[in-house]
C-alpha positions in Angstrom: -9.8 3.3 3.6 -10.1 4.3 7.2 -6.7 2.6 7.8 -5.2 5.7 6.1 -5.8 7.5 9.4 -3.0 5.3 10.8 -0.7 6.5 8.0 -1.7 10.1 8.8 -0.9 9.6 12.5 2.5 8.0 11.7 3.4 10.9 9.4 2.4 13.5 12.0 4.3 11.9 14.9 7.3 11.3 12.6 7.5 14.9 11.5 6.9 16.4 14.9 9.7 14.3 16.4 12.1 15.3 13.6 11.3 19.0 13.9 11.9 18.7 17.7 15.3 17.1 17.1 16.5 19.3 14.2 14.8 22.5 15.2 13.0 25.0 13.1 12.5 28.7 12.5 9.3 30.1 10.9 9.6 34.0 11.2 6.1 34.8 9.7 4.5 32.6 12.4 6.9 33.8 15.0 7.7 30.1 15.8 11.2 28.8 16.5 12.9 25.9 18.2 16.6 25.4 18.6 16.6 21.6 18.5 19.7 19.4 19.1 23.2 19.9 17.8 24.3 17.5 15.2 25.8 14.4 16.8 24.4 15.4 20.3 23.0 12.6 22.4 20.4 12.7 25.2 20.2 9.7 27.5 16.6 8.5 27.8 17.3 5.3 29.8 20.9 5.2 30.9 23.2 4.4 28.1 20.9 1.8 26.6 18.3 4.1 24.9 19.3 7.6 23.7 18.2 10.3 21.3 21.2 10.9 19.0 20.8 13.5 16.2 22.2 12.3 12.9 21.2 12.6 9.3 21.6 10.4 6.3 21.0 11.1 2.6 19.7 7.7 1.8 17.6 4.9 3.1 16.3 3.5 6.4 18.7 2.9 9.3 21.4 5.1 7.9 22.0 3.2 4.6 23.8 5.8 2.5 23.2 6.7 -1.1 24.2 9.8 -3.0 24.2 11.6 -6.4 21.7 10.3 -9.0 21.0 7.3 -6.8 19.5 9.8 -4.2 17.3 11.3 -6.9 16.2 7.9 -8.1 15.5 6.8 -4.5 13.3 9.9 -3.9 11.3 9.4 -7.1 11.0 5.6 -6.5 9.7 6.2 -3.0 7.1 8.6 -4.3 5.9 6.0 -6.9 5.8 3.2 -4.3 3.8 5.4 -2.0 1.2 6.0 -4.7 1.2 2.2 -5.4 0.5 1.4 -1.8 -2.4 3.8 -1.6 -3.9 2.1 -4.7 -3.2 -1.4 -3.3 -4.9 -0.5 0.0 -8.0 0.6 -1.9 -7.9 -2.7 -3.9 -7.5 -4.7 -0.7 -10.4 -3.2 1.2 -12.1 -6.6 1.4 -8.9 -8.2 2.9 -8.3 -8.7 6.6 -8.0 -5.6 8.8 -4.5 -6.5 10.0 -3.3 -6.8 6.4 -4.6 -3.3 5.6 -3.1 -1.9 8.9 0.3 -3.3 7.9 0.1 -1.6 4.5 -1.0 1.7 6.2 2.1 1.5 8.6 4.4 1.0 5.6 2.7 3.9 3.7 3.0 6.2 6.7 6.7 5.4 7.2 7.4 5.8 3.5 5.7 9.2 3.4 7.4 10.4 6.6 10.9 9.8 5.1 9.8 11.0 1.7 9.0 14.5 3.2 12.5 14.7 4.5 14.0 13.8 1.1 11.7 16.1 -0.9 11.5 19.3 1.3 14.1 19.4 4.1 16.9 20.4 1.7 14.8 23.5 0.7 13.3 24.2 4.1 16.7 24.2 5.8 18.5 25.7 2.8 21.2 23.1 2.2 20.1 21.1 -0.9 17.7 21.3 -3.8 14.3 19.6 -4.1 14.5 15.8 -3.7 18.0 15.9 -2.2 17.1 16.4 1.4 18.6 14.2 4.2 16.5 12.0 6.5 16.6 12.9 10.2 17.4 9.9 12.5 17.6 10.1 16.3 16.4 6.8 17.9 19.5 5.2 19.3 19.6 1.8 21.0 22.9 0.6 22.3 23.3 -3.2 21.9 26.0 -5.8 21.9 28.2 -5.7 18.8 26.9 -7.7 15.9 28.1 -8.3 12.3 25.9 -8.2 9.2 27.4 -8.9 5.7 30.9 -8.5 7.1 30.2 -5.1 8.7 30.4 -4.9 12.5 28.0 -2.6 14.4 28.8 -1.5 17.9 25.1 -0.5 18.4 21.9 -0.8 16.5 21.7 1.7 13.5 20.1 5.0 14.5 16.6 5.3 13.0 13.4 7.2 13.3 9.6 6.7 13.8 9.1 6.3 10.0 11.6 3.5 9.8 10.0 1.8 12.8 6.6 2.0 11.1 7.8 0.5 7.9 9.6 -2.3 9.8 6.6 -3.2 11.9 4.3 -3.2 8.8 6.8 -5.6 7.0 7.0 -7.9 10.0 3.2 -8.1 10.2 3.1 -9.1 6.5 5.8 -11.7 7.0 4.4 -13.3 10.1 0.8 -13.4 9.0 1.2 -13.8 5.3 -0.3 -17.3 5.3 -3.5 -16.2 6.9 -3.7 -13.3 4.5 -3.3 -15.7 1.6 -6.0 -18.0 2.9 -8.4 -15.1 3.1 -7.6 -14.1 -0.5 -8.0 -17.7 -1.7 -11.4 -17.9 0.0 -12.5 -14.7 -1.8 -11.3 -16.0 -5.1 -13.2 -19.3 -4.6 -16.4 -17.5 -3.7 -16.1 -15.2 -6.8 -15.3 -18.2 -9.0 -18.3 -20.0 -7.7 -20.5 -17.0 -8.3 -19.2 -16.7 -11.9 -19.8 -20.4 -12.5 -23.4 -20.2 -11.1 -24.0 -17.1 -13.2 -22.7 -18.8 -16.4 -24.8 -21.9 -15.6 -27.9 -19.7 -15.3 -27.2 -17.9 -18.6 -26.7 -21.3 -20.3 -30.0 -22.6 -19.0 -31.7 -19.4 -20.2 -30.2 -19.8 -23.6 -31.2 -23.5 -23.8 -34.8 -22.6 -22.7 -35.0 -19.9 -25.3 -33.7 -22.3 -27.9 -36.3 -24.9 -26.9 -39.1 -22.3 -27.0 -37.9 -21.2 -30.4 -37.9 -24.7 -31.7 -41.5 -25.3 -30.4 -42.6 -22.1 -32.0 -41.1 -23.1 -35.4 -42.7 -26.6 -35.2 -46.1 -25.0 -34.4 -45.7 -22.7 -37.3 -44.9 -25.6 -39.7 -47.9 -27.5 -38.4 -50.2 -24.5 -39.0 -48.9 -24.1 -42.5 -49.4 -27.9 -43.2 -52.9 -27.6 -41.9 -53.7 -24.7 -44.2 -52.3 -26.6 -47.2 -54.5 -29.6 -46.4 -57.6 -27.5 -46.2 -56.8 -25.9 -49.5 -56.3 -29.3 -51.1 -59.7 -30.5 -49.7 -61.4 -27.4 -51.2 -60.0 -28.1 -54.6 -61.1 -31.8 -54.5 -64.6 -30.8 -53.5 -64.8 -28.5 -56.4 
């Protein structure tokens, strides 16, 4: 379960970066930061890499959902996160890279889940579960078309999105080696079960043979006693 430290680091970096972009004000701690204006861009590397502050009420990379779909997405993300934690625990005998991939996906899921659950309340614009996800990583690229929609640049995203994407790519690229490891483990466990069952069967057969021997000896002893009784009667 040490890989959960990776999830923790992802969540911390994701939330720090989002608070830096969006800004915050905590009066009782006397902490405040103005952040960026909505839609503002800061060039990091010319016009190719920028920080551009946007928000979306839905999924990764600016995919929009609203209304009850938003509520369903928040609850579904929460359930999936719990499921991933359980699966990481179940997979503790799997390859380290496999567990790292799951930890990256978990960290990213929790990072965006915090936005959806609490940002609406913290920034006073929406109820619980209806917060908007903060995005700011902006990579300009050549225009491309996906499912009939043309993008002038890559969709703006955040650290949580990146973490989920990297984790999924690791699973896709190395899934064959992960399956081989799992099959090896299943074969070993199956062999151990078979050996254990064979041992139990041998024990049962041995006990059965011993029981048969004891019964035969008992019968012989009874027959011997009967013969001795008959001899006594004849002697008389």
